[in-house]
Each structure stands twice: as structure tokens, then as C-alpha cells.
C-alpha positions as CSV (number, residue, x, y, z in Angstrom):
1,M,-260.8,25.2,-80.7
2,R,-260.6,24.4,-77.0
3,S,-259.3,26.8,-74.7
4,P,-256.2,25.6,-72.5
5,H,-257.1,24.9,-68.6
6,R,-256.8,27.4,-66.3
7,I,-254.3,27.6,-63.2
8,A,-255.4,29.8,-60.8
9,T,-252.8,31.8,-59.6
10,H,-252.3,34.7,-57.1
11,P,-248.8,37.0,-57.0
12,P,-247.0,35.9,-54.0
13,D,-247.5,38.9,-52.2
14,A,-251.1,38.9,-52.6
15,P,-253.3,37.8,-49.2
16,I,-255.0,35.2,-49.5
17,D,-258.4,34.5,-48.0
18,D,-258.6,31.1,-46.5
19,D,-261.8,31.7,-45.5
20,R,-263.5,31.1,-49.0
21,D,-263.9,27.4,-50.3
22,D,-264.4,28.4,-53.6
23,Q,-260.9,29.9,-54.2
24,P,-258.1,27.5,-55.7
25,K,-255.2,26.5,-53.5
26,Y,-251.6,26.6,-54.5
27,T,-249.9,23.2,-54.8
28,N,-246.0,22.4,-55.5
29,P,-245.7,19.4,-58.3
30,Y,-242.3,18.3,-56.7
31,E,-244.0,17.2,-53.2
32,E,-246.9,15.4,-55.2
33,L,-244.1,13.1,-56.6
34,G,-242.3,12.8,-53.6
35,E,-245.2,11.4,-51.9
36,L,-245.3,8.8,-54.2
37,A,-242.1,7.6,-54.1
38,P,-241.0,5.4,-50.8
39,N,-238.4,7.2,-47.8
40,P,-235.1,5.3,-48.1
41,L,-234.3,6.4,-44.5
42,E,-237.7,5.7,-43.2
43,E,-237.3,2.2,-44.6
44,F,-233.7,1.5,-43.4
45,L,-234.8,2.4,-39.9
46,H,-237.8,0.5,-40.4
47,E,-235.4,-2.4,-41.0
48,E,-233.0,-1.4,-38.2
49,K,-236.4,-1.7,-35.9
50,D,-237.4,-5.2,-37.1
51,E,-234.2,-6.8,-36.0
52,D,-234.2,-10.0,-33.7
53,P,-232.8,-8.1,-30.8
54,G,-231.4,-11.4,-29.8
55,E,-229.2,-11.7,-32.7
56,A,-224.9,-11.6,-31.6
57,P,-223.5,-8.1,-32.8
58,W,-221.7,-8.0,-35.9
59,T,-217.8,-8.5,-35.3
60,P,-214.9,-8.0,-37.9
61,P,-213.3,-11.3,-39.2
62,N,-209.9,-12.7,-38.0
63,H,-207.6,-12.9,-41.4
64,R,-204.2,-14.1,-39.1
65,R,-202.7,-16.8,-41.3
66,G,-201.9,-19.2,-37.9
67,S,-205.5,-19.0,-37.0
68,R,-206.6,-20.3,-40.6
69,R,-203.5,-23.4,-40.3
70,R,-204.8,-24.5,-37.1
71,N,-208.6,-24.6,-38.5
72,R,-207.1,-26.7,-41.6
73,F,-205.2,-28.9,-40.0
74,A,-208.1,-29.5,-37.6
75,G,-209.9,-30.4,-40.4
76,L,-207.7,-33.2,-42.1
77,P,-209.0,-36.6,-41.1
78,L,-207.4,-39.3,-38.7
79,A,-205.8,-40.8,-41.4
80,A,-204.1,-37.7,-42.9
81,K,-202.8,-36.8,-39.5
82,A,-201.1,-39.8,-39.1
83,V,-199.5,-39.4,-42.6
84,V,-198.5,-35.7,-41.7
85,A,-196.8,-37.0,-38.3
86,V,-195.0,-39.9,-39.8
87,L,-193.3,-37.3,-42.5
88,V,-192.0,-35.4,-39.9
89,A,-190.8,-38.1,-37.3
90,T,-189.0,-39.6,-40.6
91,A,-187.5,-36.3,-41.7
92,F,-186.1,-35.9,-38.1
93,L,-184.9,-39.4,-38.2
94,A,-183.1,-38.8,-41.8
95,L,-181.8,-35.3,-40.1
96,G,-179.9,-37.3,-37.0
97,D,-178.9,-39.8,-39.5
98,R,-176.7,-37.2,-41.4
99,W,-175.6,-35.7,-38.5
100,A,-174.3,-38.9,-37.1
101,L,-172.7,-39.8,-40.4
102,L,-171.1,-36.6,-40.6
103,Y,-170.0,-37.0,-37.0
104,A,-168.1,-40.4,-38.0
105,E,-166.3,-38.8,-40.9
106,H,-164.9,-35.9,-39.0
107,E,-163.6,-38.4,-36.8
108,A,-162.1,-40.8,-38.7
109,A,-160.4,-37.7,-40.9
110,D,-158.8,-36.9,-37.6
111,K,-157.6,-40.0,-37.1
112,L,-156.6,-40.8,-40.5
113,K,-154.4,-37.3,-40.2
114,D,-152.6,-38.9,-36.8
115,Q,-151.7,-41.8,-37.5
116,M,-150.3,-41.0,-40.9
117,N,-148.5,-37.5,-39.7
118,L,-150.5,-35.8,-42.8
119,S,-150.1,-32.3,-43.2
120,A,-153.9,-31.8,-43.2
121,A,-157.2,-33.9,-42.6
122,P,-157.7,-35.9,-45.5
123,E,-161.7,-36.1,-47.2
124,V,-163.8,-39.2,-45.5
125,D,-166.9,-40.3,-47.5
126,I,-168.8,-42.9,-45.7
127,E,-171.7,-44.2,-48.2
128,G,-174.9,-46.1,-48.0
129,F,-178.1,-44.9,-46.3
130,P,-178.9,-45.5,-43.2
131,F,-175.9,-44.7,-41.7
132,L,-176.9,-45.7,-38.0
133,T,-178.3,-49.1,-39.2
134,Q,-174.4,-49.8,-40.4
135,V,-173.3,-48.8,-37.1
136,L,-175.6,-51.0,-35.4
137,D,-174.3,-53.5,-37.4
138,K,-170.8,-52.5,-37.2
139,R,-169.7,-52.7,-40.4
140,L,-169.7,-50.4,-43.4
141,D,-170.1,-50.9,-47.0
142,K,-167.8,-48.6,-48.8
143,V,-165.9,-46.1,-47.2
144,K,-164.0,-43.3,-49.8
145,V,-161.1,-42.2,-48.7
146,T,-158.7,-38.9,-50.5
147,V,-155.3,-37.4,-49.2
148,P,-153.9,-34.4,-51.4
149,D,-150.6,-33.6,-51.1
150,V,-148.7,-36.6,-48.9
151,A,-145.1,-36.0,-48.9
152,A,-142.8,-38.9,-50.2
153,D,-139.7,-38.6,-49.9
154,R,-137.7,-35.6,-52.2
155,V,-141.4,-35.1,-53.8
156,S,-144.9,-34.8,-53.2
157,L,-147.8,-37.3,-53.9
158,A,-150.4,-34.9,-55.7
159,K,-153.3,-37.2,-54.6
160,V,-154.0,-40.6,-52.6
161,S,-157.2,-41.8,-53.0
162,A,-158.5,-45.2,-51.9
163,T,-162.1,-47.1,-51.6
164,A,-162.3,-49.6,-48.8
165,T,-164.5,-52.1,-48.4
166,D,-165.8,-54.4,-45.6
167,V,-164.6,-51.9,-43.4
168,T,-165.5,-53.5,-39.4
169,I,-166.2,-51.0,-36.8
170,E,-165.3,-50.5,-33.4
171,G,-167.3,-49.2,-30.7
172,D,-170.8,-49.0,-29.7
173,G,-172.1,-46.0,-30.9
174,P,-171.6,-43.3,-34.2
175,T,-169.9,-41.3,-31.2
176,S,-167.7,-44.2,-29.9
177,I,-166.0,-45.4,-32.9
178,K,-162.5,-45.9,-31.4
179,G,-161.4,-47.6,-34.7
180,A,-162.2,-50.0,-38.1
181,T,-160.5,-52.6,-39.9
182,I,-160.7,-52.5,-43.7
183,G,-161.0,-55.8,-45.5
184,G,-160.1,-55.0,-48.6
185,M,-158.8,-51.8,-50.7
186,D,-158.1,-50.4,-54.0
187,G,-156.6,-46.9,-54.8
188,E,-154.2,-44.7,-56.9
189,V,-151.6,-42.8,-56.6
190,L,-150.9,-39.6,-58.6
191,L,-147.5,-38.2,-59.0
192,S,-148.7,-34.8,-61.2
193,F,-145.5,-33.5,-63.6
194,E,-146.7,-30.0,-62.2
195,D,-145.2,-30.9,-59.0
196,L,-142.0,-32.7,-60.0
197,N,-141.1,-29.5,-61.9
198,R,-141.9,-27.5,-58.9
199,E,-140.1,-29.3,-56.0
200,L,-136.6,-31.1,-58.2
201,G,-133.7,-29.0,-57.6
202,A,-133.5,-28.6,-61.3
203,S,-136.2,-25.9,-61.4
204,Q,-135.4,-25.2,-65.6
205,V,-136.3,-28.8,-66.1
206,T,-139.7,-29.9,-67.1
207,F,-141.0,-33.4,-67.2
208,T,-143.4,-34.8,-69.6
209,G,-145.1,-38.3,-70.0
210,H,-143.7,-40.5,-73.1
211,G,-145.2,-43.6,-73.7
212,R,-146.5,-46.0,-70.5
213,D,-143.2,-45.9,-68.9
214,Q,-141.4,-43.1,-70.0
215,V,-140.7,-39.5,-68.9
216,L,-138.7,-37.2,-70.8
217,A,-136.7,-34.2,-68.9
218,R,-136.2,-31.3,-71.0
219,G,-134.4,-27.7,-70.1
220,T,-131.6,-25.9,-68.8
221,L,-129.5,-27.0,-66.1
222,P,-126.7,-24.0,-64.3
223,V,-123.2,-24.5,-64.6
224,A,-120.8,-22.5,-63.4
225,G,-122.4,-19.5,-64.6
226,H,-123.8,-21.1,-67.8
227,D,-127.3,-22.0,-68.6
228,L,-126.8,-25.9,-70.3
229,K,-129.5,-27.4,-72.4
230,V,-130.6,-30.8,-70.0
231,R,-131.9,-33.8,-72.1
232,A,-132.7,-37.0,-70.0
233,D,-134.8,-40.4,-70.2
234,A,-136.5,-41.6,-67.0
235,R,-138.0,-45.3,-67.4
236,I,-140.6,-45.8,-64.3
237,Q,-140.6,-48.9,-63.2
238,R,-141.5,-51.1,-59.9
239,N,-139.5,-51.0,-56.4
240,G,-140.8,-53.6,-54.1
241,D,-144.3,-53.6,-52.8
242,R,-144.7,-49.8,-51.8
243,G,-142.3,-47.8,-54.1
244,I,-141.2,-47.0,-57.8
245,S,-137.7,-46.2,-59.0
246,T,-136.4,-44.6,-62.0
247,D,-133.6,-45.3,-64.4
248,I,-132.7,-42.4,-65.8
249,G,-130.6,-42.6,-69.2
250,G,-129.4,-40.6,-72.3
251,M,-128.4,-37.8,-69.9
252,S,-126.9,-35.4,-72.1
253,L,-125.8,-31.3,-71.2
254,Q,-125.6,-29.1,-74.5
255,L,-123.0,-26.0,-74.2
256,G,-124.6,-24.3,-76.9
257,D,-123.5,-25.5,-80.3
258,L,-119.9,-25.9,-79.2
259,A,-120.0,-29.4,-77.1
260,T,-122.3,-32.0,-75.3
261,Y,-121.5,-33.4,-71.8
262,R,-122.4,-36.7,-71.2
263,P,-121.5,-37.6,-67.8
264,G,-120.2,-41.3,-66.7
265,A,-117.0,-43.9,-68.2
266,R,-118.1,-45.1,-71.1
267,K,-116.1,-43.9,-73.9
268,S,-119.2,-42.3,-75.3
269,E,-119.5,-39.8,-72.4
270,G,-117.4,-37.4,-71.0
271,L,-117.2,-33.7,-72.8
272,H,-116.7,-33.9,-76.6
273,L,-116.7,-31.5,-79.3
274,S,-120.1,-31.2,-81.5
275,K,-120.1,-31.6,-85.4
276,S,-119.8,-27.9,-85.9
277,S,-116.8,-27.4,-83.3
278,A,-114.8,-30.1,-84.6
279,D,-115.2,-29.2,-88.3
280,R,-114.1,-25.6,-87.3
281,V,-111.2,-27.4,-85.6
282,A,-110.1,-28.8,-89.0
283,K,-110.8,-25.7,-91.2
284,E,-109.1,-23.4,-88.5
285,T,-105.0,-23.6,-89.0
286,A,-104.8,-22.3,-85.3
287,K,-107.4,-24.7,-83.5
288,A,-105.8,-27.7,-85.4
289,K,-102.2,-27.1,-84.1
290,A,-103.0,-26.1,-80.5
291,L,-105.1,-29.6,-80.7
292,L,-102.0,-31.5,-82.1
293,S,-99.6,-29.9,-79.8
294,V,-101.3,-31.8,-77.1
295,P,-99.3,-35.4,-77.0
296,A,-102.2,-37.0,-74.9
297,I,-104.5,-35.8,-77.9
298,V,-102.0,-37.0,-80.2
299,E,-101.9,-40.4,-78.5
300,R,-105.6,-41.0,-78.6
301,L,-106.5,-39.8,-81.5
302,G,-104.1,-42.4,-82.5
303,I,-101.9,-40.1,-85.4
304,P,-98.1,-41.2,-85.4
305,E,-95.6,-38.6,-84.3
306,S,-93.7,-38.3,-87.7
307,V,-97.3,-37.0,-89.4
308,V,-97.7,-34.7,-86.5
309,R,-94.0,-33.1,-86.4
310,G,-95.1,-32.6,-90.4
311,A,-98.5,-31.1,-90.1
312,L,-96.9,-28.7,-87.2
313,E,-94.1,-28.2,-89.8
314,S,-96.1,-27.2,-92.9
315,D,-99.5,-25.9,-93.5
316,A,-100.1,-28.0,-96.7
317,K,-99.4,-31.3,-94.8
318,L,-101.6,-30.0,-92.1
319,N,-104.6,-29.4,-94.4
320,E,-103.8,-32.9,-95.7
321,L,-104.3,-34.2,-92.3
322,T,-107.3,-32.3,-91.0
323,G,-108.9,-32.3,-94.9
324,S,-110.3,-36.2,-94.3
325,P,-113.0,-36.7,-93.2
326,R,-111.7,-39.4,-90.4
327,F,-110.1,-36.6,-88.6
328,V,-113.1,-34.8,-87.6
329,N,-115.3,-37.5,-86.5
330,D,-111.8,-38.8,-84.4
331,V,-111.8,-35.3,-83.0
332,M,-115.7,-35.2,-82.0
333,G,-114.5,-38.8,-80.1
334,L,-112.1,-37.0,-77.6
335,N,-113.2,-36.6,-74.2
336,L,-111.6,-33.0,-73.5
337,I,-112.3,-33.9,-69.9
338,D,-109.4,-36.0,-69.5
339,V,-107.2,-34.5,-71.3
340,A,-108.1,-30.3,-70.9
341,M,-107.5,-30.9,-67.1
342,G,-103.7,-30.4,-67.3
343,H,-104.3,-28.2,-70.6
344,P,-107.3,-25.4,-69.4
345,W,-105.7,-23.6,-72.3
346,L,-107.1,-25.6,-74.6
347,L,-110.8,-25.6,-73.9
348,K,-109.9,-21.7,-74.3
349,K,-108.6,-22.3,-77.6
350,L,-111.7,-24.4,-78.6
351,G,-114.0,-21.3,-77.3
352,L,-115.3,-22.8,-73.9
353,D,-115.1,-20.9,-70.7
354,P,-112.3,-23.1,-68.7
355,A,-114.2,-22.7,-65.5
356,L,-116.9,-25.1,-67.3
357,L,-114.4,-28.1,-66.5
358,K,-114.7,-27.8,-62.8
359,G,-118.1,-27.9,-62.4
360,L,-118.5,-30.5,-65.2
361,S,-116.3,-33.0,-63.3
362,Q,-118.6,-32.2,-60.3
363,L,-121.5,-33.0,-62.4
364,T,-120.8,-36.5,-62.6
365,R,-123.9,-39.3,-63.7
366,P,-125.1,-40.0,-60.3
367,V,-124.8,-36.5,-58.9
368,L,-127.4,-35.7,-62.1
369,A,-129.5,-38.9,-62.0
370,D,-130.1,-37.8,-58.5
371,R,-131.2,-34.2,-59.2
372,L,-133.9,-36.3,-62.0
373,T,-134.9,-39.3,-59.8
374,L,-138.5,-39.6,-59.8
375,A,-138.3,-42.3,-57.3
376,F,-140.6,-42.2,-54.0
377,Q,-141.8,-44.9,-51.2
378,L,-145.5,-44.7,-50.0
379,P,-145.9,-44.1,-46.9
380,K,-145.8,-46.8,-44.5
381,L,-150.1,-47.1,-43.3
382,P,-150.9,-48.5,-39.2
383,G,-152.3,-51.8,-39.0
384,A,-150.8,-55.4,-39.7
385,G,-152.3,-55.2,-42.7
386,T,-150.5,-54.8,-46.3
387,V,-150.4,-52.3,-49.1
388,A,-148.8,-53.3,-52.4
389,L,-148.4,-51.4,-56.0
390,R,-150.1,-52.9,-58.6
391,D,-149.7,-51.1,-61.8
392,V,-147.3,-48.1,-62.8
393,T,-148.3,-45.8,-65.5
394,V,-147.1,-43.0,-67.2
395,E,-150.0,-40.2,-68.4
396,K,-150.3,-36.7,-69.5
397,E,-150.8,-35.2,-66.3
398,G,-148.3,-37.4,-64.0
399,I,-147.1,-40.7,-62.9
400,R,-150.6,-43.1,-61.6
401,V,-149.7,-45.9,-59.3
402,R,-152.5,-48.4,-58.9
403,L,-152.2,-50.5,-55.6
404,A,-154.0,-52.6,-53.2
405,G,-154.0,-53.7,-50.0
406,S,-156.2,-55.9,-47.0
407,G,-156.4,-56.1,-43.5
408,I,-155.7,-53.0,-42.8
409,G,-156.2,-51.7,-39.3
410,F,-156.8,-47.8,-37.8
411,G,-157.6,-46.6,-34.6
412,R,-157.3,-48.5,-31.1
């Protein structure tokens, strides 16, 4: 067995004789390993010394967006720059064209408001693009105008809309348009039932459409402190070239289940007892005798005086007279307005308020028809052109009137 290699050592505090050549020297193994590895600091310093002294010093990069964009645009080819320039110019031209259009629409709306005495400026929509080329040509293809809430006699027109074509304008530019002449126009007028219900005098009456040309009026009407049920039918028709009129028919006022009032002078009109009231007169002795005690009523009923005297003296003869089917029908045919003028107590005896007599007598057919009328006239348009109603129809939301015109001038 080989003996291990011995390394000469000596205590750290022992003196070392450097003069002895044969004495072994102490070496650190870590220092030997360090000498074999390269020194990074020396290499870095060596590289710094080897750099070219003429090279420019390092500067931080510029991250600003503006310079990058300018660099990008500068790097575009000439054709691409031309396209971008054309697009920018086109955008500015389109913006200017839209500004001129809005200005012209605003000026046209103000002129229409002044010439037609409107409470608010209408909506004007000039179609077609570009607008400036149309102005240079002094001709517009199509213009739409919408006027809300136009006053027309007793009612307001909910909307008047029109489309004008072949419009010739007067002026040298969009800011100097002095007027226009409309070659042709198609439009419509809407008279809404909501406006009719609000604006007519009978506020409790509602209007609804029925068929193509008929309007039904249903509701209540105050008369002498009583709310009477009103019923009327209005037939819509043209009245000349600029207006519509209504023929009010079937007017009646219901006094509960007691009587019905129909204004007019015909036999079927006036104040008449209902079927239930006439039956009560026939069955109740006091009411029957009160009715037969008025000579004017007896005369209208056509009953002989001898029969009336017997009925007033004998309940059996009274029941025989009032029990016939003809008596009830004849009583329903009596016009109480005529006979009760001199006998107001008779209405009270029959269950009616005598104060109604005066109120109903003043509510004649023309007065009631005027309160329910739907007639109106279109406002007169400026210029020497013509505007005429073409068709009148009744729809769910109201009365729609179509119109046509030509040669209408606006402005100077």
C-alpha cells in the first residue's frame, strides 16, 4: 500500500527561513484557479480602449409620435402622397357642401315661416348631392317640407308635409338665394282626432273614424247642469279646392233613460220620451192623467175629447186607453219642447228637470252642428301657383287629405 503524498506545512506562527532552498513553500489553491480564469473587468477595460475614438457617442432614441409620423409620411411614394392630398381636399369640399346645404335649408325655413305666418319654422330637407352643383345650375331636384301644427280656422292641422320637384331657385350662390319657384308638388294634411278632441268646444266628446269618409262623435255635453250623452255622425267631404266640410247627421242627446233630444224642426226631432218613460206613463195613473190634462197634448195624440173625459173620470177607462200598444208609441212621438213651453210643471211630473227646457231650446241644430264641425280651409300659399285638394280619407289616427300643386313661388 502506497503511503499518501505529504504536503509540507508549518504552523502559521512559525518563522519561515526564506534562505533555505530545499524548504517547501506554502501556496493557496484558490489563487491558482483564479489565475487560470480570465478577468472580466480587464476585458471590459480592454475593449473600451480598443474602441474607435472617432465614433459618435451613444444617444437615447427619440420616441415622439410626431417625428415617427413625419418620417412615415416622408417615406411614402409620390403617388401615395397625391392620393392622400386628394382625399383631404375631397373631405374639405364635402364639408363645405354640407355647410352650404344647412345654410340654405335654414334660410328657406325662415322665409316659409314669414310668408305663411307660421308659429314655428318648418323642417326643410333639400335632397341631392352635391348641393353646390345644383345651386350653380339653379335647379333643385327634390325638396321636402314638413310644417307641424298649422292653424286652420277652429282646429289645428297636426302636420302638413309636401315634396316639391323641379324647383328653380333665384340667386347667385347658397348665401344669396332670393326665392324659388316650384314646378310640381305632392303633399298631405293630417287632422288628428287627438287635436279635435282637445280643441273643439265639446271637450268631453271624442272623435273616431268609421269607414272611408265618416267620423263618429261620442261623449257627453253639459246642458243646464246636466251631462247629456251626445251622439253624432259626421260625413267628410271636399269643399272647393282648399277646404273640407262635414255634414253632421244623427245628432242626439240622451237624458239618461228618460228622454232623447234631437235638434231640428222635423217631426222625429225635438225632445221625446224614451220607451221606458212612455211605459211608465202608461202604467202610472198620476202621470197618465197629468199628460191627458193638457189639451195641446190630447190634440197631438189625436184622442177624442169624450174618451179623454171618461179616462180622467174612471180608472178603468184610463187603463183601457193607456193599455193599448198604440198609446205608448203615440206618447213617444210627442215633442215635449213644444207642449211644455207653457206647462213646465209637466216635465217635472214626467221626471224631467224644467231647467233643461231652456237649455235645450237654445241648443238648436246649427249650434250643435257648429260645435261638432270638423271643417277647415288650407292656408293660402304665396305666389301665383295653384294648390288643390285631391283626396280625403278617414283613417285610424285622423283625417288625411292629399293635395297637389304647381307653379308655387316663394321669396321675392
